[in-house]
C-alpha positions in Angstrom: 0.1 -0.4 0.0 2.5 2.6 0.8 3.9 4.1 -2.0 1.5 2.7 -4.7 -1.2 5.7 -4.2 -1.5 9.1 -6.2 0.2 11.6 -4.4 -2.4 13.8 -2.6 -3.1 17.0 -4.5 -3.3 19.0 -0.8 0.3 18.0 -0.6 3.1 21.0 0.0 4.5 22.1 -3.1 8.4 21.9 -4.0 8.5 18.2 -2.1 9.8 17.4 0.8 11.8 20.1 2.7 15.3 20.7 2.5 15.8 19.8 6.6 18.8 21.5 8.8 20.7 18.3 10.2 20.3 18.5 13.8 24.0 18.1 15.7 23.4 14.8 18.2 21.2 12.8 15.8 22.1 10.2 13.0 20.1 8.5 10.9 19.7 5.1 9.1 17.0 3.2 7.0 16.7 -0.6 5.6 14.4 -3.2 3.7 13.5 -5.4 6.3 10.7 -7.3 4.6 8.7 -6.5 7.3 5.2 -6.3 5.0 6.6 -4.7 2.3 9.3 -5.5 -1.0 11.6 -3.4 -2.6 11.4 0.0 -0.2 12.9 0.8 3.3 10.6 -0.1 6.1 12.7 0.9 9.2 14.2 3.4 10.2 17.2 3.9 13.4 17.5 7.3 14.7 20.7 7.5 17.3 20.9 10.1 19.6 23.9 11.3 21.3 24.7 11.5 25.1 22.3 13.4 27.4 19.7 13.6 24.8 16.7 14.6 26.9 13.2 12.9 25.1 9.6 13.7 26.4 6.6 12.7 24.4 3.0 12.5 24.2 0.4 9.2 23.3 -2.3 7.2 21.9 -5.3 7.3 25.4 -6.3 4.4 23.7 -7.5 1.9 26.0 -6.0 -0.7 23.7 -2.8 0.6 23.2 0.2 -1.5 21.1 3.4 -2.9 23.2 6.3 -0.3 21.8 3.5 2.7 23.0 3.2 1.1 26.7 7.2 0.3 26.4 7.8 4.0 25.5 5.2 5.4 27.7 7.4 3.4 30.9 10.6 4.8 29.6 9.7 8.5 29.9 11.8 10.4 32.4 14.4 7.9 32.8 18.1 8.7 33.3 19.5 11.2 30.5 22.5 11.4 30.7 23.4 8.4 28.0 22.7 8.0 24.4 19.4 7.3 23.1 18.0 5.7 19.9 14.9 5.3 18.3 13.7 2.7 15.9 10.4 2.1 14.0 8.8 0.0 11.5 6.5 0.0 8.8 3.9 -2.6 7.8 2.9 -3.8 11.1 0.8 -2.5 14.3 2.6 -4.8 16.9 -1.0 -4.4 18.2 -3.1 -6.4 20.0 -0.6 -9.1 20.1 -0.2 -10.2 23.4 2.8 -11.4 25.0 4.2 -11.9 21.6 3.7 -8.0 21.2 6.0 -7.6 24.5 8.9 -10.0 23.5 9.2 -8.3 20.0 9.5 -5.2 21.4 12.1 -6.8 24.1 14.0 -8.7 21.3 13.9 -5.5 19.0 15.3 -3.1 21.4 18.0 -5.8 22.7 19.2 -5.8 19.2 19.6 -2.6 19.0 21.1 -2.1 22.4 24.1 -4.1 21.1 24.5 -3.2 17.7 24.8 0.4 18.2 25.8 0.4 22.3 23.1 2.4 23.4 21.0 1.1 26.6 17.6 -0.7 26.8 16.2 1.5 28.9 17.2 4.7 26.1 15.2 2.7 23.0 12.1 3.3 22.3 10.5 2.0 19.3 7.1 2.5 17.4 5.1 0.4 15.0 3.2 1.0 12.1 0.4 -0.7 10.0 -2.3 -3.9 10.9 -3.3 -4.7 13.9 -3.4 -8.2 14.8 -0.8 -9.6 13.4 2.5 -10.7 15.2 5.5 -8.5 14.7 7.5 -11.1 12.1 10.4 -9.2 14.6 13.0 -11.6 13.2 13.1 -9.9 10.4 14.2 -6.8 11.9 16.8 -8.1 14.3 18.7 -9.4 11.9 19.4 -6.3 10.2 20.0 -3.8 12.6 23.9 -4.4 13.0 23.4 -3.3 8.8 21.4 -0.1 10.3 24.1 0.6 13.0 26.8 0.9 10.6 24.8 3.3 7.8 24.4 5.5 10.3 24.4 9.9 9.1 23.2 13.1 10.0 21.9 13.7 6.5 19.6 11.0 6.2 16.4 11.9 7.8 14.0 12.4 5.0 15.3 8.7 4.2 13.8 8.3 7.8 10.4 10.0 7.0 10.4 7.9 3.7 10.8 4.8 5.5 7.8 4.7 8.5 5.2 5.3 5.6 2.0 3.3 5.8 -1.2 4.9 3.5 0.9 8.1 3.1 0.9 9.6 -0.2 4.4 11.7 1.0 6.7 12.1 3.5 6.0 15.2 5.7 9.1 17.1 7.3 9.4 20.7 9.0 11.6 22.7 10.2 12.2 26.2 12.2 15.9 28.1 12.8 16.1 31.0 15.6 18.5 32.8 17.4 18.9 32.4 20.7 21.3 34.8 23.4 22.9 35.1 19.2 23.4 31.6 18.9 21.7 29.5 16.7 18.9 26.9 17.3 17.8 24.0 14.9 14.2 22.3 15.2 13.7 19.7 12.5 11.2 17.0 12.4 9.0 14.2 10.6 5.5 12.6 10.5 3.4 10.0 8.9 0.0 9.6 9.2 -2.9 10.0 6.8 -6.5 7.4 7.9 -7.5 6.2 11.6 -6.6 10.1 12.4 -8.3 12.0 15.5 -7.3 13.4 18.5 -5.6 12.0 21.2 -3.8 11.6 18.7 -4.4 10.1 15.9 -2.2 7.3 13.7 0.2 8.9 14.0 3.9 8.5 14.8 6.0 12.0 15.2 9.7 12.6 15.5 10.7 16.0 16.2 14.9 16.8 17.0 16.6 20.0 18.4 19.8 21.1 19.3 18.5 23.6 22.1 19.4 22.6 26.1 16.5 21.8 28.3 15.7 19.2 31.1 12.7 16.8 30.5 10.5 18.5 33.3 10.4 21.6 31.0 10.1 19.7 27.8 7.9 17.8 28.3 4.5 19.7 30.1 6.0 22.1 27.2 5.2 18.9 24.1 2.4 18.2 26.1 0.8 21.4 26.1 1.9 21.8 22.3 -0.3 19.0 21.3 -3.4 20.4 22.5 -3.1 22.8 19.7 -2.0 20.6 16.9 -1.6 17.3 17.2 -5.0 17.1 18.8 -6.8 19.5 16.9 -6.6 17.6 13.7 -9.0 14.8 12.5 -9.3 13.0 9.3 -12.0 10.2 10.0 -12.8 10.3 14.2 -10.8 6.7 14.7 -8.0 6.7 17.0 -5.3 4.7 16.8 -3.3 2.2 19.0 -0.1 3.6 17.8 0.6 6.9 18.3 3.7 8.5 19.1 5.2 12.2 19.7 8.6 11.8 20.5 11.0 15.2 20.8 14.4 15.0 21.3 16.5 17.5 22.6 20.1 17.1 22.4 21.5 20.0 24.3 24.5 20.3 21.1 24.0 24.1 20.3 24.8 24.6 24.1 21.4 27.0 24.2 19.1 26.3 27.2 15.8 27.3 26.4 14.1 26.8 29.7 11.2 29.3 29.6 12.2 30.6 26.5 8.9 31.6 24.8 10.5 32.2 21.3 11.9 28.0 21.8 8.3 27.5 22.4 6.5 29.1 19.5 9.2 28.0 17.1 8.6 24.4 18.7 5.3 24.8 18.0 5.3 26.2 14.9 6.7 22.6 13.8 4.0 20.7 15.5 1.4 23.2 13.7 3.0 22.2 9.9 3.7 18.5 10.7 -0.2 18.1 11.8 -1.7 19.5 9.2 0.6 18.0 7.1 -0.6 15.2 8.1 -4.5 16.1 7.4 -3.3 17.4 3.6 -2.6 13.6 3.2 -5.9 12.3 4.5 -6.8 9.0 2.9 -8.5 10.6 -0.3 -8.9 13.8 0.6 -9.5 17.1 -2.1 -9.7 19.6 0.4 -8.4 21.3 3.7 -10.6 22.5 6.0 -10.2 24.7 8.7 -13.4 24.5 11.2 -12.9 27.8 13.4 -15.8 28.2 16.4 -16.1 31.1 18.8 -18.7 32.8 21.3 -18.8 29.2 23.2 -19.9 29.0 26.7 -16.2 27.6 26.9 -12.8 26.6 25.0 -14.1 23.3 25.9 -17.6 23.5 24.3 -16.1 25.2 21.5 -13.9 22.0 20.7 -16.5 20.1 20.6 -18.5 21.8 18.2 -15.8 22.3 16.1 -14.5 18.4 16.5 -18.4 17.4 15.8 -18.6 19.5 12.8 -15.3 18.0 11.2 -16.0 14.7 12.1 -19.3 14.5 10.5 -19.8 12.2 7.5 -22.7 14.3 6.0 -20.9 17.5 6.6 -17.3 16.1 5.2 -19.4 14.4 1.9 -21.4 17.8 1.2 -17.4 19.7 0.9 -16.3 16.8 -1.3 -19.2 17.6 -3.3 -18.7 21.0 -3.0 -22.0 21.2 -2.0 -22.6 24.6 0.4 -25.6 22.9 2.5 -25.0 24.9 5.4 -27.8 22.5 7.4 -25.4 19.8 8.2 -23.4 22.4 9.9 -26.5 23.5 11.9 -27.2 19.6 12.3 -23.3 18.8 14.0 -23.5 22.0 16.1 -26.7 20.3 17.5 -25.7 16.9 18.0 -22.7 18.0 19.8 -23.7 18.2 22.9 -21.9 21.3 23.8 -24.4 24.6 25.1 -25.3 26.2 22.5 -28.4 28.4 21.1 -30.3 28.1 18.2 -31.4 31.6 18.0 -27.7 32.8 18.5 -26.3 30.7 15.7 -24.5 32.0 13.0 -22.3 30.4 10.4 -20.0 31.5 7.3 -18.3 29.3 4.4 -15.1 31.6 3.4 -16.3 35.4 3.6 -19.8 34.3 2.8 -22.3 34.8 5.7 -24.7 32.2 5.2 -26.8 32.5 8.3 -27.7 34.6 11.4 -29.0 34.8 14.8 -30.4 31.3 13.7 -31.9 31.6 10.0 -30.6 32.2 6.2 -28.5 35.4 6.3 -29.9 38.5 4.8 -28.7 39.0 1.4 -27.0 35.9 1.6 -25.1 34.7 -1.8 -25.9 30.7 -2.5 -23.5 31.5 -6.1 -20.3 32.8 -3.5 -20.8 30.2 -0.7 -20.5 27.2 -3.6 -17.7 29.2 -5.1 -15.8 29.0 -1.8 -16.6 25.0 -1.8 -15.1 24.7 -4.7 -11.7 25.4 -3.5 -8.8 23.3 -1.8 -8.6 25.3 1.1 -12.7 25.2 2.9 -13.1 27.8 5.6 -16.1 26.9 8.0 -17.0 29.3 10.9 -19.5 28.8 13.7 -20.6 31.7 16.3 -22.6 30.0 19.1 -23.2 33.5 20.6 -23.3 32.4 24.3 -19.7 33.7 25.5 -15.9 33.8 24.7 -14.7 29.9 24.1 -13.6 29.4 20.8 -11.4 26.6 19.0 -9.7 25.7 15.5 -9.5 22.4 14.5 -8.4 20.9 11.0 -10.1 18.2 8.6 -10.3 17.0 5.2 -13.5 16.3 3.0 -14.7 12.2 2.8 -14.5 11.3 -0.6 -14.7 7.7 -2.8 -11.0 7.4 -2.2 -11.1 7.3 1.4 -13.6 3.8 1.6 -11.5 2.1 -1.8 -8.4 3.1 0.6 -9.5 1.5 3.7 -11.7 -1.4 2.1 -8.5 -2.6 0.1 -6.5 -1.6 2.7 -4.5 -5.6 4.4 -4.8 -6.9 0.6 
């Protein structure tokens, strides 16, 4: 499946960006044949001694073995080197004790190959759920992986973790703090089974900034809410979501409490999250849903997600139909506080409903014209309070059905 689909029409122009290297990180990839043939399906990232590693994970009750292992390892000693190993083609999820044994075998092999403590090796697996991971195919090539590590292979790493993705996703920011450069570079995979808490996403971000775990972890968790937890493709939460941020400290720049660094990290996370939506399975339109006037921010997000996840709304967008009645429906079913007679809706700059009824002078042709664009904006004002939220989604097309009806073949 990976690489066999045409590139999304919403893909960033120019292909994978030229990401600056982060000192203290090296990458390697290899074709292990976990599922796919003729393509790299395992990536290894080696992290310098002293690297701080923070992360967020799916809140699914059926979390995969690699997720549970990563969660248990966060916050451990950071003076030793570290590593991240990811395979595509098999999720190693819902595999019982075999899943745990596979993680143990893979991390042990990496520890032996590149002299990294097993407690500092983080793994992830993405692909089909419920099939035992053929981990011997991975452990048999780990030594070769270790011999080919290089700081300039980040694009190869991004490609190796793809499943139904149609393009690799990368982003970076470089800033100056106290006259010294700080670099943030990262990549992600994700296309379907995308919903908050995170998504079927794997995200790896690297920076040469210096900050301890008790500072990095809350920063990452907080920034996740407005980025990876504010996107949805199909409302389905994966068993395998993993976001890791590794700070090598090699720049020597201490960024504790630095707002500019937090803003730059947000920008990278936001960029990657939106690329995931732009690669939504079968997607032809990128949709921004903005809700304001809610009783609280939480209510606003509840309404926004109700709209963004509605199959009726998403299929209307796919059909370029300015059917604002479906937005009314989604607001009403959300469970958040709402008042029919205060509700206002817009498509782009076109006011379609005001105070509980069709807007005076509503121009159906203008609304339809907006729906024909690749970027669709739905605005909702509940007229109740000051709460607001913005989420991102895509349309629902026959392409989504085709991809997922044929996923295991």
